[in-house]
N, C-alpha and C positions, 0 to 999 in steps of 0.2 A: 741810784744814790739815793741815801737816804737823810735827811735834815731833822725831822721828828717823827715821833710816834704816829701810830696810826689811833683813831678812834673809831673804830669802823666794824655792818651785817644783815634769810626771811624765817618763817617759823615752823617748825615741824614740832610734832609732839613724840616725846620720848616714850610716852605710855602707851603710845599707838602706834608703834615703831612700823608694822607692817603696812599700814594704811596711811602714814605720815605724810602729809603734802602730794598725795598722789593724783589729786584732782587735777590733773594739768591740762586736760582738754575741755571742763567746763562744769557745771554745777552737776551734783550727785544724782540729781532727778532728770538730768537730761536738759533743762532750761538753759539758754545760753547765757552766759555773763555778761553784765553791762558795766561799763564805767564812764557815762555819761555824766548822769546826775544834774544836767541841766534845769535849771527853775529860774523864776522872777526874782531879780536880784543878784543872782550868782554871778560875781565876777571875779571869781577866784584861778578860774584856769584850770582847778583841779578836776581829776578823774573820781567818780564816787559811785558808789552802789545807786540804784534805782531809787528814788525817793528821798535822796540828800541832797541838800544845798549847801553851800559854802560863801560865805560873804569875806572880804577883805575886812576885818575888825579894825587895825591899824596898821600903820606903815611907818618905815623909816625911823624907828625908835630906837635904832642901836644895835648890837648883837644880844638879840633876844633869847635868853637860855630858858630857865623854868619859870613856870605860870601857876598862879593859885587864883581862885575866884571866891570872893566873900560871898556871904548870905545874901547882901544887899546888891549882889551883881558887879561890884567894882572888881574889875581884873588887875591883879598885881603882877609884875614883872621883874625878874633880876636880870640887867643886862652885863654883858662882860666885856674886857678890853684887853690890851696888852698885845704880848708878842704872838699869842696864837692867831690873833688877826692881822699880822704882818706889821704892827706898830702904827696902825692906820688912827687917825686921830678920833677919840672918844667923843661921842655925843656930848652936847653942852649941858650942864647942868648934874642931877644926880644920876648914878646909875640905876636906882630903883624907879621904876614908872606905874602911876596908877591910871586906869582907863574906865571910862565908863560910856555906855551908851543911855542916853537921857531921853531919846526920841524913838526907840523902839525902831531903828533902822538896820540893826544888824552891824552898824557901825559906831566906834567911839567918838564922840564929838567932845569928850572933856579929856585932857590928855596932861598928867601934872607930872614933873620930876622931884624925886627928893633923894635924900642919903648923902652917903659920901661921894665927892667929886675927885677928880684928879689934882684939883688944886689941895684938897685937904688929905691926899695921900692913898684913895682908894683906887681900884683897878676893877670894880665890880666884882660880880660872882656867877654862881649857878644857884644853887639852891634857893628855894622860898617856900613858906608855908604859912598856916593860920592855926592858931590853938588859942581858946578861951580868951578871946578879945586882944589877941597881940599879934602882930605880924613878924614873923622870923625870916630873916635873909642871911645868906651867908655873904661876907666880905672880907677879902684877902683870906688871913687864918683863923676869922671868927664866925662864930653863929651871933647874930644880934636879934634882939627884938624889940618892936616899935609898939607903944600903945594905940591900937584903934580907937578913933573919936567918933562918936555919934553924930551923923549929919554931916561929917566930912570925909571925903575919899582919901584926905593924906591924914597919914598916922601923925602920932607926937614926935617932935623933931630931936627927942633926946633918949636914944636907944640904950637898953641895958646889954650888956656882955652875958652870954649864956655859956659858950664855950670859946677858949682861945687858944692858942697854940698848935692849931691845925697844921700838918704839914703842907709845905708848899711846892718844894723841889721836885724835880725829875718830870716823867713823863706825864703825869695826871696830877694837877694841883688843886682841880676843881673839887667842890664837897657838896653833892646833891645831899638832900637829907628828905625824909618823911618823919610825921609825928601819929602816932596811933591815939585810938579814943581814951587810952589811958594815962596819955602824957608821956610816953616814953618817945625820946629823939634818936631816931637812928641815921648816922651819918655814914656816907660813903667816903672812907680814906682808901683811895686805890693806890696800885703799885708806883713806885718810883721808876721801874724798870719795865722792860718787854716781859722778859722770863727769869730774872734774879741772875744773869750771868755775871761771870767775873768781869767782862767787858760788856757793857750793854749794846744790844744788836749786832755783835760782831760775828763774825765768821767762826764757827767750830768753838766758841768761847764756852766752857762748861759752866753749869748752874754752881751757884754758891751752895755749900750744904755744910751746916744747917744754911736756911736763907734768913739771915737776921732781919733782912727788911720786913719779915711777916710780925716781926714784934711792934712795929708802929705803922705799918702799911697793908694793903693787898687785903682787906676785908671791911666789916661794917661795925661802927663803935655805937654804944648806947647811952644815952644820958638822959637826965631827968628835963623836960622841958619848962618845968614850973621854978628851977632853981637858976640863979644866976651866979657868975664867977667860979663856974666848973673849968677844969685845965686838961687839957688831952692828955692822956698817959696809957701806957700800953694795959692797965687795968680794966678800961671799960670795953675792952674788944670783946664784941657780942658773938661774931662768927668770922672765919678765916678762910684763906684760900680762894679768895674772890678778886680777880684782878681790877677789874673797874664794875661797879654796880651804881652806873648812873641813874636807872629808873626805880622807883618804886610804886608797887602796886598793894594798896591796903583795904581790906574789906571794911563794911560800914561800922563793923563794931571792933575791928582791929585783932581778929583772932588769926588772921592769916596774913603774912607779908611776902610777897614775891619781889625778888629784885631781878634786874638783867645782870649779864655777865658779857662784858666785851673779850671775846677770845685773843688769845696772843696772835702776834704777827710774825711773818718771816721765816715760817717753818723749812720751806724749801731752801730759799735763798741763803740762811744760815746753816742749814744741814743739808746739803744737795746729796751727801753719801748715804744718809738715811730716809729722807724723803726724797726719791729720786725722781719722781715725776713733775716737771715744771708746772702743769697743770694745778697739782695740789697746793702750790702757792694761792692759788685762787679759790679752792674748795675746802681747805683746812685751816683752822679748826671750826666747828660751830659756834655759832654764837648762842647764848643760852638764856632762858627764865629760870630761876630756882627758887625753891619755897625756903624762905629763911628760917633758921633753927639755932637757938641759943647753943652755942659750943659747936654748932657744925663746922666741918671743914670741907670745902667745895674742889679743892686740889691743887689751885695755883700755887707756886709755878711748876710743880712737878708733872701736872696732868694736864691734858687738853681733851676735849671732846672731840672723836671721830666719827661723823655722820654716817660713815660706809661700815662701821664696826657693827651697830653703833654702841658707843660707850665711852668710857674714859680710858685714856691710853697715856702710857707713861712717855714724858717729855724727853727728846736726844740729849737736852742738856743734863739730864740725870741718867743717862744711860739707855734711855729707850730704843727699841728698833723700828719703830712706826706701827707696831701691832701689838705688842705685848701691855696688857693692862698693869702688871706689877702690883706696887702700892696702892695704885689708883683704885684698885678694886674695894677699898676700904673708903674711899671718898664717897660723897653725896652727888648722886646722878642729878642732872637739870630734870626739870619738869617739863619743858619743851626745848627744842633746838631748831635753828635756823641755819640757812647759807652763811658761808663764811665772810667776815668783814663787814657787814652791813651796818654795824654801830649801833646796837639798840641803846638809846639814849632815854627819853621820857617814857614814862610808863603810867597808866591809871587803870583801876579795877573799876569798870562802869556798874554802879549801882541805881541808876536813876531809872525813870520808867518813860521817857521821852522818845528812846529809839524803840524799835521791834523787840519783840521777846528775845529774838535770835542773838541780840548784842547785848543782853543784861546779864552782869554777873560773870564777864569775861574780860579780857585784858586787851587794850589799845596799847601797841607800843611805837614809839617813833625811831623810825631808822635814819640816824643822821648821813649814812652813806660812806662807801668804802674808799680807801685807795689802794689797799694792798692785793686787790685782784689784777691790778696791771701786769703783764700789757693784755690781760684780758677784760672784756667790758666791766666796769664798776658796776656795783648793784647796790640796793636800798634806795635811799631817799625818798622814803614812803611812809606811811603809817597801815599797820597791819593790825588785823584782830584776830585774837587767839582765844577760842570758846573754853571754858574750864568746867569740871564736873567734881566739885569739891576741891580737895587738893591737888587735882591732876588735871593736864590738859585733856580736852575732848576733841578729837579729830584734829584735821589740819588747819594751818591757819590761813587767812584770807587777807588779800591787799585791799584794805578799806579807801586810802586815799593814795593817789599816785598824781605824778605831773609836777610836783615843787620844783625840781632840778631844770625843767626846761628841757632844752635839746641834748644838753650834754651831762651827762650824769658823772660828774668828776669834781673833786674837791675845790678846784681852782675856777670853774667855769659853772658849777650849778647858780642857777638864779636863785634858787632858796633851798635852804637844808632844814627838814624838821627836827627840832630839838624837844621844847617839853610839850605837856598835854597836861591838860586840867578839864575838870567838868563843871560847869554852871549849876546854880540852883535850879534852873528850868530844864536840866538836861543837855544843855548845848555842850559840844566839846571843842576846847580850844586848842589850838597848835602853835607853837613859836617857831620862827624861823630866824635862824642867828647870822645869816648872810647879810641880808638887807632888813632885818627887824621888823618883818612882817608878822602879825598876829591874825589867824584864820578863825573864823567861828563855823562850826559845822552842825547843822540842825536836820531833822527830819520832817519833811513835810507829806510824805505819801504820793498818791497819785498813781496813774495808768501803769508807770513802769515798777512800781514798789514791789512787786513779787519777784522780780528777776534777782538773781544771785549774785554775789560780788565775784571776784578774780581769784582764785585758789592761788596761794603761794607756790612758786617752783619749787622741786625738791632740793633739800640742801646736798644731795648727790648728783644733781643735775652737773653736766658737762659745763666748764664756764664758758663754751662758744670759742669762735676763731677770735685770733688777737684782734683787738681794738686797733692798732697801728696799721695792721693790713685792711682793716675796714676802712680807714681814713684815706689809704690810698686812691687818687684817681687812676683811671684805666689808663695804660702807655698809651703815648701818642706815637708820630711818626718819628720825632726826635728821639736818640738813644736814651736820653734819660728823662725823659718827659714823664711826668708823674712823681719822681724822686724829691723828697723834702730837702736834699742836698744839692739839687741841682744849679739854684742860686748862690751857693755858698764859696767862699774863698778858703781854701787848704792853707793851714800856717806852713810856714818856711819849713823844708825838710820833711814834709808830708806831701801826700797825693789825694784825690778825689776820692779814689776808692778806701782810703783810711777814713775819710771823713762820713762817707757812706757807712761803713762799718761800725763807727760810731754812733750814727744815727739808729742802726739796730740794738746797739747795746742799750741805748739811752731808752728807747722804747720796748726793752724786756724780749727781743727776738734773738739776742745771743748773750751769753754770760749770765743769764738769770739775775741782771739787775734790775730794779724798779724805780728807777729815776722818775719817769713820768708819772708816778703815782704820788710822789711829793711835789715835783716842781712843776708839773702839768705836761700835759700831751705837746703843748706847743712850747715848753720851758720858760712860760712866763709867769711863774710861781702860783702858789696856793696858799691857802692856812699853814700848809705842812712844810712848806720851802719856799725859797726866796727866788725871784726872778732871776735867770740865768741868761736872759738877753739884754740886758740893760747896760752892759758894760761896768757894773759896780761891783767892787771886789774887796771883801774883809779879810780875807786871809792870804792874799797873794797880789802881785801887782798886774793879774790878770793878763800875764804871758802864758804861752803854750806850756811852758815848762812850770811855772807857777801854778796852774789850774791842775795839771797833772799832779803835782805834789800834793796838793789839796785832797785830791780824790785817793791818791794811794794812801795817804796817811790818816784821811778821815779828819772830822773836826770833834775833839773831845769835850770842848768848851765852848759851844756857840753862844755869839755874842747877841742875837737876835730872834733866837728860837729855843725852846726849852731844852730839848733832847739832841745828843750827839748824833753826829753823822759817823757811823764806824767806818773803819778803811774800807775803800771800794764799795759803800755803800752797803756793806753786810754782806757782799755777794763774792763769791769765787772766780772774781776775772783774772785772766792771763796779762802779763805786761802789756802784751799788744792791743789787748782789749781796753785796758787802762788809758794807753797813748792815743787810741781811737776817740773813746769817747770824749776824752780831753780836746783832740782836735775838733770834734763835732760842736763843743761847746764854745771852744775859742771861734770858731767858723759863724756860730750864731751871733756873735758881737761883731763879725766884720764881714758883713754881706757883700757880695760882687758888685762892683758898679754897674748899673743898667747899660745895655749895648745900644748904640744908634743903628737905626734903620732908615 
């Protein structure tokens, strides 16, 4: 089942396709990779290449999205709230945060909040930037700018409206942005849908042709950062065919602008007759980094990138057969591509000198982490580095920082998820976490292990591995159903334990092709993508077995607490027996059997 969209995805070089991400066993010169990075003051638990250290710069500041660092070292963060985070209570005070380390410890000892609050109608935002003495920030449907004040970490409290009327509906309501050296403001206006279907994320629903959504969504818009009271319109579209460009990497003089691309979801589950292999749900399509060009068309929704080809392929919604390029041969190919669904969010082009030469003039990308690889293990939840050679990638990518998620890489259980990236004036790399509101500061100190190489990224064409649900099962004991997740559950009246067991398999993607666990968590206790299914709280029925089945069969076209709809049967091709089985399983999760006396 599916309640809202993914944001979700490692890196490969499209320009060097034959060698892309091939260093799966270690560094090219034979030296063993390392990801320990231990050093004095490193309290982050991150795995880093030798010579690097990380400190927890700040913690608990709210759902930290994008970040920027001023010339005086003040770190500004935009935080977000609302339905994406399960309607949790927002942090008290403004959604914008100013942080500063005044003691040189690598930790912020000044923490100030400002800007709009819940009480004033704000819900926070993602984008943030600095240009010519002004702090720019996304708030709801606007980009605002606040005057920075010399001698104060807090800007003036009377912002000006730079752009208003940005679209807020659908799957991607956020507006990350970047400002180049010439004052051009580039705003990501991401798609409202997964693939511009007649019915979003629904089994075999054809794509709209033409996709009218592209007139106001699915691209990058350009405005003048120096002007105020500009209003969003289709005329300012700079590039099109980009599903979700969360990350921007701009060089020091603004001549090159790279953007990330979140690949679409649910290729196999929505089109099982075309994308026939179930593991392709976890390996298609690639995530991308693209060189932004004025007037460029990057292919969404008609095209997706297939790393096995490699190249752009016509989508099933527009008559594609899973291999033919068709009109996609005329679209712009990515500069680099990565494993599916890792969700490339923040990105920065590193132009400082504090890091070794190997890391200079290349891209750091924060991968927020996948949901649509279920029932296979999820991926991402890391920061990777991609070297560049001019406008093209240079070799395969490297996993630069890992360990954010902790023991469980899944949307609902990850301890931290990297989101935004920024470089400070001293060359330190800042990484935000939008789960617990943590800010990491990564620096280079050298040392005896500084010559070892980082971990190469896995190939985008690697097998997704064994199903995660199977991995999670304990070994069978002497009792017939030992190790079964359903052994302690009560079947609803008129069903059998065998039906509940089938429902368990459907829920975890082992039957029917559904990806319920991707949105609602492997334990069904919810995630930012879908609600808790174990709390006996029901919005669309009375919680009866029949009511749950009707909700699953019909879908939820207009969800009350989540942004995107859940298509009928979660977008999968479930049989009636499978619908009833997974309904029985969900009912049973809310009616555990009474413990037996011994």
